[in-house]
Structure formats: C-alpha cells, structure tokens
N, CA, C and O atoms as a MOPAC input file, in Angstrom:
PM7 MOZYME 1SCF
protein

 N      0.83800 1    -1.16600 1     0.00000 1
 C      0.00000 1     0.00000 1     0.00000 1
 C      0.89200 1     1.24100 1     0.00000 1
 O      1.76500 1     1.37600 1     0.85800 1
 N      0.68200 1     2.14300 1    -0.95000 1
 C      1.42500 1     3.40500 1    -1.01800 1
 C      0.43000 1     4.54300 1    -0.84000 1
 O     -0.61600 1     4.57500 1    -1.48800 1
 N      0.77100 1     5.47900 1     0.04800 1
 C     -0.11900 1     6.61300 1     0.23500 1
 C      0.58900 1     7.76700 1     0.91300 1
 O      1.68100 1     7.61500 1     1.46000 1
 N     -0.05900 1     8.93100 1     0.86700 1
 C      0.46100 1    10.10200 1     1.55700 1
 C      0.01400 1    10.01800 1     3.00600 1
 O     -1.16400 1     9.80700 1     3.29300 1
 N      0.96900 1    10.18600 1     3.92100 1
 C      0.69800 1    10.09200 1     5.35200 1
 C      1.39100 1    11.22900 1     6.08700 1
 O      2.35200 1    11.81300 1     5.58500 1
 N      0.90000 1    11.53500 1     7.27100 1
 C      1.50700 1    12.55400 1     8.12500 1
 C      2.26500 1    11.85100 1     9.24700 1
 O      1.75300 1    10.90400 1     9.84300 1
 N      3.48100 1    12.30900 1     9.53500 1
 C      4.27200 1    11.74000 1    10.62200 1
 C      3.71900 1    12.25400 1    11.94800 1
 O      3.54000 1    13.45800 1    12.13100 1
 N      3.45100 1    11.32900 1    12.86900 1
 C      3.01100 1    11.69300 1    14.21600 1
 C      4.22200 1    11.72500 1    15.14000 1
 O      4.42400 1    12.69200 1    15.87400 1
 N      5.02500 1    10.66800 1    15.10200 1
 C      6.23400 1    10.58300 1    15.91700 1
 C      7.13800 1     9.47900 1    15.37400 1
 O      6.69400 1     8.61200 1    14.62100 1
 N      8.40200 1     9.52300 1    15.76500 1
 C      9.36100 1     8.47300 1    15.41900 1
 C     10.25900 1     8.23100 1    16.62900 1
 O     10.70100 1     9.17300 1    17.28600 1
 N     10.52000 1     6.96100 1    16.91300 1
 C     11.40000 1     6.60700 1    18.02700 1
 C     12.85900 1     6.81900 1    17.64600 1
 O     13.18400 1     7.02800 1    16.47700 1
 N     13.71600 1     6.76200 1    18.62900 1
 C     15.14900 1     6.79900 1    18.37500 1
 C     15.54500 1     5.52300 1    17.63300 1
 O     14.90100 1     4.48600 1    17.78800 1
 N     16.57900 1     5.60100 1    16.84600 1
 C     17.08400 1     4.43700 1    16.11100 1
 C     17.97400 1     3.61900 1    17.04000 1
 O     18.81500 1     4.16100 1    17.75700 1
 N     17.77100 1     2.29200 1    17.01200 1
 C     18.59800 1     1.39800 1    17.81700 1
 C     19.20300 1     0.31900 1    16.92900 1
 O     18.66600 1     0.01100 1    15.86500 1
 N     20.31900 1    -0.25300 1    17.36500 1
 C     20.93400 1    -1.38600 1    16.66800 1
 C     20.35600 1    -2.66300 1    17.26100 1
 O     20.25500 1    -2.79500 1    18.48000 1
 N     19.97600 1    -3.60100 1    16.40100 1
 C     19.41300 1    -4.87600 1    16.84300 1
 C     20.13900 1    -6.01700 1    16.13700 1
 O     20.62100 1    -5.84700 1    15.01700 1
 N     20.21900 1    -7.18200 1    16.78900 1
 C     20.86100 1    -8.32900 1    16.14100 1
 C     20.08400 1    -8.76800 1    14.89300 1
 O     18.85400 1    -8.71700 1    14.86800 1
 N     20.81600 1    -9.19700 1    13.86300 1
 C     20.19000 1    -9.67400 1    12.63300 1
 C     21.05200 1   -10.75500 1    12.01300 1
 O     22.25300 1   -10.56700 1    11.81500 1
 N     20.43600 1   -11.88900 1    11.70600 1
 C     21.16100 1   -12.97300 1    11.04700 1
 C     21.34700 1   -12.67700 1     9.56200 1
 O     22.23400 1   -13.24600 1     8.92500 1
 N     20.52100 1   -11.79200 1     9.00400 1
 C     20.56700 1   -11.50400 1     7.57000 1
 C     21.53200 1   -10.37800 1     7.21600 1
 O     22.02100 1   -10.32400 1     6.08800 1
 N     21.81200 1    -9.48800 1     8.14700 1
 C     22.62400 1    -8.30800 1     7.84400 1
 C     24.11600 1    -8.59000 1     8.01100 1
 O     24.52800 1    -9.42200 1     8.81900 1
 N     24.90900 1    -7.86900 1     7.21700 1
 C     26.35800 1    -7.95500 1     7.37100 1
 C     26.73600 1    -7.42900 1     8.74400 1
 O     26.17500 1    -6.43700 1     9.20700 1
 N     27.67700 1    -8.08300 1     9.39400 1
 C     28.10400 1    -7.64100 1    10.71200 1
 C     27.19600 1    -8.11700 1    11.83200 1
 O     27.47600 1    -7.86300 1    13.00300 1
 N     26.11300 1    -8.80400 1    11.49300 1
 C     25.24800 1    -9.39300 1    12.51000 1
 C     24.30300 1    -8.42800 1    13.19700 1
 O     23.65700 1    -8.79200 1    14.17900 1
 N     24.20900 1    -7.19000 1    12.69300 1
 C     23.23800 1    -6.26700 1    13.27900 1
 C     22.66600 1    -5.34900 1    12.21700 1
 O     23.27100 1    -5.13900 1    11.16600 1
 N     21.49400 1    -4.80500 1    12.50300 1
 C     20.84700 1    -3.83200 1    11.63100 1
 C     20.25100 1    -2.75400 1    12.51700 1
 O     20.32500 1    -2.83600 1    13.74300 1
 N     19.66400 1    -1.74800 1    11.89600 1
 C     19.05900 1    -0.64900 1    12.64800 1
 C     17.54900 1    -0.74200 1    12.57500 1
 O     16.98300 1    -1.22400 1    11.59400 1
 N     16.89800 1    -0.26200 1    13.65100 1
 C     15.44500 1    -0.34200 1    13.74900 1
 C     14.90600 1     0.92800 1    14.39200 1
 O     15.48800 1     1.45700 1    15.33900 1
 N     13.78500 1     1.40800 1    13.86300 1
 C     13.09700 1     2.55800 1    14.41900 1
 C     11.60100 1     2.34400 1    14.19800 1
 O     11.19000 1     1.71700 1    13.22100 1
 N     10.80100 1     2.86800 1    15.11200 1
 C      9.34800 1     2.77200 1    14.99200 1
 C      8.80300 1     4.14800 1    14.63600 1
 O      9.19500 1     5.15400 1    15.22700 1
 N      7.89800 1     4.18100 1    13.66600 1
 C      7.30700 1     5.44600 1    13.23500 1
 C      5.78800 1     5.32300 1    13.29100 1
 O      5.22000 1     4.28800 1    12.94400 1
 N      5.14600 1     6.39500 1    13.73100 1
 C      3.68700 1     6.45300 1    13.76000 1
 C      3.24900 1     7.38000 1    12.63700 1
 O      3.64900 1     8.54400 1    12.58800 1
 N      2.42400 1     6.85600 1    11.73200 1
 C      1.95500 1     7.58900 1    10.55400 1
 C      0.43700 1     7.65200 1    10.56500 1
 O     -0.23000 1     6.68700 1    10.93800 1
 N     -0.11000 1     8.80100 1    10.15200 1
 C     -1.56200 1     8.97100 1    10.14900 1
 C     -2.03300 1     9.49100 1     8.79900 1
 O     -1.37200 1    10.31300 1     8.16500 1
 N     -3.19000 1     8.99500 1     8.37500 1
 C     -3.78600 1     9.49000 1     7.14400 1
 C     -4.21800 1    10.93700 1     7.35800 1
 O     -4.67400 1    11.28100 1     8.44800 1
 N     -4.08400 1    11.79500 1     6.34200 1
 C     -4.50200 1    13.18500 1     6.49200 1
 C     -6.01700 1    13.29100 1     6.65600 1
 O     -6.76700 1    12.42700 1     6.20400 1
 N     -6.45100 1    14.36800 1     7.31200 1
 C     -7.88500 1    14.60100 1     7.41500 1
 C     -8.36400 1    14.90800 1     8.82200 1
 O     -9.49100 1    15.37300 1     8.98900 1
 N     -7.56100 1    14.66800 1     9.82300 1
 C     -7.99200 1    14.96300 1    11.19200 1
 C     -7.47600 1    13.95100 1    12.18000 1
 O     -6.88600 1    12.93700 1    11.80800 1
 N     -7.70900 1    14.24200 1    13.46100 1
 C     -7.12800 1    13.40000 1    14.50900 1
 C     -7.76100 1    12.01100 1    14.62300 1
 O     -7.21700 1    11.14900 1    15.31300 1
 N     -8.88100 1    11.78000 1    13.97100 1
 C     -9.53200 1    10.46900 1    14.06100 1
 C     -9.30000 1     9.59200 1    12.83100 1
 O     -9.90800 1     8.53000 1    12.70000 1
 N     -8.42500 1    10.03400 1    11.93400 1
 C     -8.11800 1     9.23600 1    10.74000 1
 C     -7.28400 1     8.01400 1    11.12400 1
 O     -6.70100 1     7.96700 1    12.20700 1
 N     -7.23300 1     7.02300 1    10.22300 1
 C     -6.47700 1     5.79500 1    10.48600 1
 C     -5.01800 1     6.12500 1    10.77100 1
 O     -4.41100 1     6.97100 1    10.11500 1
 N     -4.46900 1     5.42800 1    11.77400 1
 C     -3.08900 1     5.62900 1    12.20400 1
 C     -2.38800 1     4.28000 1    12.18400 1
 O     -2.97800 1     3.26100 1    12.54200 1
 N     -1.11800 1     4.27900 1    11.76000 1
 C     -0.34000 1     3.05200 1    11.65100 1
 C      0.94600 1     3.17800 1    12.45900 1
 O      1.61400 1     4.21100 1    12.41300 1
 N      1.29000 1     2.13700 1    13.19200 1
 C      2.58300 1     2.04900 1    13.86900 1
 C      3.40300 1     1.06300 1    13.04700 1
 O      3.06700 1    -0.11800 1    12.95900 1
 N      4.47600 1     1.55600 1    12.45000 1
 C      5.25400 1     0.73500 1    11.52200 1
 C      6.72400 1     0.70200 1    11.93500 1
 O      7.22600 1     1.61200 1    12.59400 1
 N      7.39400 1    -0.36800 1    11.53000 1
 C      8.81200 1    -0.54900 1    11.80600 1
 C      9.61900 1    -0.16100 1    10.57700 1
 O      9.29700 1    -0.55700 1     9.45700 1
 N     10.67600 1     0.62100 1    10.80000 1
 C     11.63000 1     0.93500 1     9.74000 1
 C     12.90900 1     0.18000 1    10.06700 1
 O     13.35800 1     0.17800 1    11.21400 1
 N     13.50300 1    -0.46700 1     9.05200 1
 C     14.69500 1    -1.28700 1     9.25300 1
 C     15.83700 1    -0.82100 1     8.36400 1
 O     15.62100 1    -0.19000 1     7.32900 1
 N     17.06200 1    -1.14100 1     8.78700 1
 C     18.25000 1    -0.86100 1     7.97200 1
 C     18.50600 1     0.62300 1     7.79800 1
 O     18.33200 1     1.41200 1     8.72700 1
 N     18.92300 1     0.99600 1     6.58700 1
 C     19.24900 1     2.39400 1     6.29300 1
 C     18.03200 1     3.29400 1     6.44500 1
 O     18.16800 1     4.45500 1     6.82900 1
 N     16.84800 1     2.77400 1     6.15000 1
 C     15.62400 1     3.56200 1     6.29100 1
 C     15.42800 1     4.00600 1     7.73400 1
 O     14.95600 1     5.11600 1     7.98000 1
 N     15.78400 1     3.15800 1     8.68400 1
 C     15.61800 1     3.47400 1    10.09900 1
 C     16.50600 1     4.62500 1    10.54500 1
 O     16.22600 1     5.27200 1    11.55300 1
 N     17.56400 1     4.88000 1     9.80700 1
 C     18.47700 1     5.95600 1    10.17500 1
 C     18.00900 1     7.31700 1     9.65600 1
 O     18.58800 1     8.34200 1    10.01700 1
 N     16.98500 1     7.34500 1     8.82500 1
 C     16.41000 1     8.60600 1     8.36100 1
 C     15.54200 1     9.18700 1     9.47500 1
 O     14.85400 1     8.44700 1    10.17800 1
 N     15.57300 1    10.50300 1     9.63600 1
 C     14.79200 1    11.15600 1    10.68600 1
 C     13.60100 1    11.87800 1    10.07400 1
 O     13.73900 1    12.61800 1     9.10000 1
 N     12.43700 1    11.65300 1    10.65800 1
 C     11.20900 1    12.32900 1    10.26600 1
 C     10.62600 1    12.97900 1    11.51200 1
 O     10.77800 1    12.46900 1    12.62200 1
 N      9.95800 1    14.10800 1    11.31500 1
 C      9.47300 1    14.89400 1    12.44300 1
 C      7.96200 1    15.07800 1    12.36600 1
 O      7.37700 1    15.05800 1    11.28300 1
 N      7.34100 1    15.25700 1    13.52700 1
 C      5.89200 1    15.41000 1    13.62500 1
 C      5.39700 1    16.48500 1    12.66700 1
 O      5.95500 1    17.58000 1    12.59300 1
 N      4.34100 1    16.14900 1    11.93700 1
 C      3.72500 1    17.08300 1    11.01500 1
 C      4.22700 1    17.00100 1     9.59200 1
 O      3.58200 1    17.52200 1     8.68200 1
 N      5.38000 1    16.34900 1     9.37100 1
 C      5.89300 1    16.21600 1     8.00700 1
 C      5.00200 1    15.27700 1     7.19300 1
 O      4.46600 1    14.30000 1     7.71700 1
 N      4.85600 1    15.58700 1     5.91500 1
 C      4.12800 1    14.70900 1     5.00500 1
 C      5.11700 1    13.80600 1     4.28400 1
 O      6.18800 1    14.24600 1     3.86500 1
 N      4.74600 1    12.54000 1     4.14400 1
 C      5.59300 1    11.56600 1     3.46600 1
 C      4.73400 1    10.71800 1     2.53400 1
 O      3.52400 1    10.59500 1     2.72000 1
 N      5.37600 1    10.14300 1     1.54000 1
 C      4.76100 1     9.08300 1     0.75200 1
 C      5.41400 1     7.81000 1     1.25400 1
 O      6.63800 1     7.67900 1     1.22700 1
 N      4.59900 1     6.87500 1     1.71100 1
 C      5.14600 1     5.64900 1     2.28700 1
 C      4.51200 1     4.42400 1     1.64900 1
 O      3.31200 1     4.38700 1     1.37700 1
 N      5.35300 1     3.42200 1     1.41700 1
 C      4.88800 1     2.10400 1     0.98100 1
 C      4.97600 1     1.21000 1     2.20600 1
 O      6.06600 1     0.95900 1     2.72000 1
 N      3.83500 1     0.72900 1     2.67500 1
 C      3.77800 1    -0.11000 1     3.86400 1
 C      3.50500 1    -1.55500 1     3.47500 1
 O      2.69700 1    -1.82600 1     2.58700 1
 N      4.18500 1    -2.47900 1     4.14600 1
 C      3.98900 1    -3.91800 1     3.91400 1
 C      3.33200 1    -4.51200 1     5.16500 1
 O      3.89200 1    -4.44200 1     6.25900 1
 N      2.16200 1    -5.08600 1     4.99700 1
 C      1.41300 1    -5.68100 1     6.09100 1
 C      1.60400 1    -7.19500 1     6.05700 1
 O      1.39900 1    -7.82200 1     5.01800 1
 N      1.99500 1    -7.78300 1     7.18000 1
 C      2.14200 1    -9.23600 1     7.26600 1
 C      1.51900 1    -9.72200 1     8.57200 1
 O      1.35600 1    -8.95700 1     9.52200 1
 N      1.17800 1   -10.99800 1     8.59700 1
 C      0.70500 1   -11.61600 1     9.83400 1
 C      1.54700 1   -12.85200 1    10.10500 1
 O      2.09800 1   -13.46800 1     9.19400 1
 N      1.62900 1   -13.19200 1    11.37400 1
 C      2.35400 1   -14.40200 1    11.77000 1
 C      1.66200 1   -14.99300 1    12.98300 1
 O      0.99600 1   -14.28800 1    13.74100 1
 N      1.82500 1   -16.28100 1    13.15500 1
 C      1.24400 1   -16.96500 1    14.30400 1
 C      2.36600 1   -17.37800 1    15.24100 1
 O      3.40800 1   -17.86800 1    14.80400 1
 N      2.14500 1   -17.17900 1    16.52900 1
 C      3.12900 1   -17.55400 1    17.54000 1
 C      2.37500 1   -18.00200 1    18.78500 1
 O      1.58900 1   -17.24500 1    19.35400 1
 N      2.62200 1   -19.22800 1    19.19600 1
 C      1.96200 1   -19.80300 1    20.38000 1
 C      0.44100 1   -19.67800 1    20.32300 1
 O     -0.19900 1   -19.36200 1    21.32600 1
 N     -0.12900 1   -19.92700 1    19.15600 1
 C     -1.57600 1   -19.90900 1    19.00200 1
 C     -2.18400 1   -18.52300 1    18.86500 1
 O     -3.40100 1   -18.40200 1    18.72300 1
 N     -1.37200 1   -17.47800 1    18.90400 1
 C     -1.85700 1   -16.10500 1    18.73400 1
 C     -1.42000 1   -15.58700 1    17.36700 1
 O     -0.34400 1   -15.93900 1    16.88200 1
 N     -2.24900 1   -14.75400 1    16.74800 1
 C     -1.91700 1   -14.16200 1    15.46200 1
 C     -1.54800 1   -12.69900 1    15.67900 1
 O     -2.26100 1   -11.95800 1    16.35600 1
 N     -0.42400 1   -12.29500 1    15.09500 1
 C      0.08900 1   -10.93200 1    15.23200 1
 C      0.21800 1   -10.30800 1    13.85400 1
 O      0.50500 1   -10.99500 1    12.87400 1
 N      0.00300 1    -8.99300 1    13.78400 1
 C      0.18600 1    -8.26900 1    12.53500 1
 C      1.40700 1    -7.36300 1    12.66300 1
 O      1.58900 1    -6.69200 1    13.67900 1
 N      2.23300 1    -7.35000 1    11.63300 1
 C      3.39100 1    -6.47300 1    11.57400 1
 C      3.21500 1    -5.53400 1    10.39400 1
 O      2.71100 1    -5.92700 1     9.34200 1
 N      3.63700 1    -4.28100 1    10.57800 1
 C      3.65100 1    -3.31000 1     9.49400 1
 C      5.09200 1    -2.83100 1     9.35400 1
 O      5.68500 1    -2.33200 1    10.31000 1
 N      5.64600 1    -2.98600 1     8.15900 1
 C      7.02400 1    -2.58500 1     7.89300 1
 C      7.01300 1    -1.52700 1     6.78700 1
 O      6.28700 1    -1.65000 1     5.80100 1
 N      7.82300 1    -0.49400 1     6.96700 1
 C      7.96100 1     0.53600 1     5.94400 1
 C      8.89200 1    -0.01700 1     4.86300 1
 O     10.08400 1    -0.20600 1     5.10400 1
 N      8.34700 1    -0.27600 1     3.67400 1
 C      9.14300 1    -0.77400 1     2.56000 1
 C      9.92000 1     0.37400 1     1.90500 1
 O     11.04400 1     0.18400 1     1.44300 1
 N      9.30800 1     1.57200 1     1.86800 1
 C      9.95200 1     2.75900 1     1.30000 1
 C      9.23800 1     3.97500 1     1.86000 1
 O      8.03300 1     3.93900 1     2.10700 1
 N      9.99300 1     5.05700 1     2.06100 1
 C      9.39300 1     6.28500 1     2.58100 1
 C     10.15800 1     7.47300 1     2.01100 1
 O     11.38900 1     7.49500 1     2.00700 1
 N      9.40700 1     8.46000 1     1.53000 1
 C     10.00100 1     9.64900 1     0.91500 1
 C      9.30100 1    10.87500 1     1.48800 1
 O      8.07200 1    10.95900 1     1.48700 1
 N     10.09600 1    11.82500 1     1.97700 1
 C      9.53200 1    13.07000 1     2.51100 1
 C      9.04000 1    13.92300 1     1.35000 1
 O      9.70800 1    14.04400 1     0.32300 1
 N      7.85300 1    14.51600 1     1.53100 1
 C      7.31100 1    15.45800 1     0.55200 1
 C      7.78900 1    16.84000 1     0.96100 1
 O      7.53700 1    17.28900 1     2.08000 1
 N      8.47800 1    17.50900 1     0.05300 1
 C      8.96900 1    18.86600 1     0.35000 1
 C      7.81500 1    19.83600 1     0.40800 1
 O      6.97700 1    19.87300 1    -0.49300 1
 N      7.77200 1    20.62700 1     1.47400 1
 C      6.69700 1    21.61400 1     1.62500 1
 C      7.10000 1    22.93700 1     1.02800 1
 O      6.32300 1    23.89100 1     1.06100 1

C-alpha cells in the first residue's frame, strides 16, 4: 500500500541483532503515521529497518510511504506487523 501520510512521531534508532545483515546487526526505528484529514483518521505504527531506520522524520511532516502488512502466528496467537518498505519526505 502506497499513500500520503503525516508523521506523528518516530522513536530513536537502535541497533538490533540480525542474522541476515552484514556484521550481525541492523538498525530499527518505529514510526507512527496517520492518514490526512484529522485526529480520528487511520493511524499506523510501523517498523523501519536498515538504512531507512536511520532517516529522521518529524511530527507534522508529510511523506509518501509504501507499507507492507504481514501476519504471523506464535503460540496460538496471530500478530500483525507493518514494515515501511519505502518512505520519501514530501517537500513543503
């Protein structure tokens, strides 16, 4: 899904262990994105990984984001993950 979203907040970037990344670690940050239109519009909490996680976005900025939605089962519970596949700041 690709759409224009407003940044609500972004966490600090942290290094996390990764079996897939060179050096055994990658970067991770959590970003909260909201559809434009008001405070009651749909809001997404998504994970940014790798080089994308090192980009900084600030509250109120508009971005075009491609989000990847996945589900997984663990111990009989189903969880949904949202990962930012690509994100580009819209210049104001």
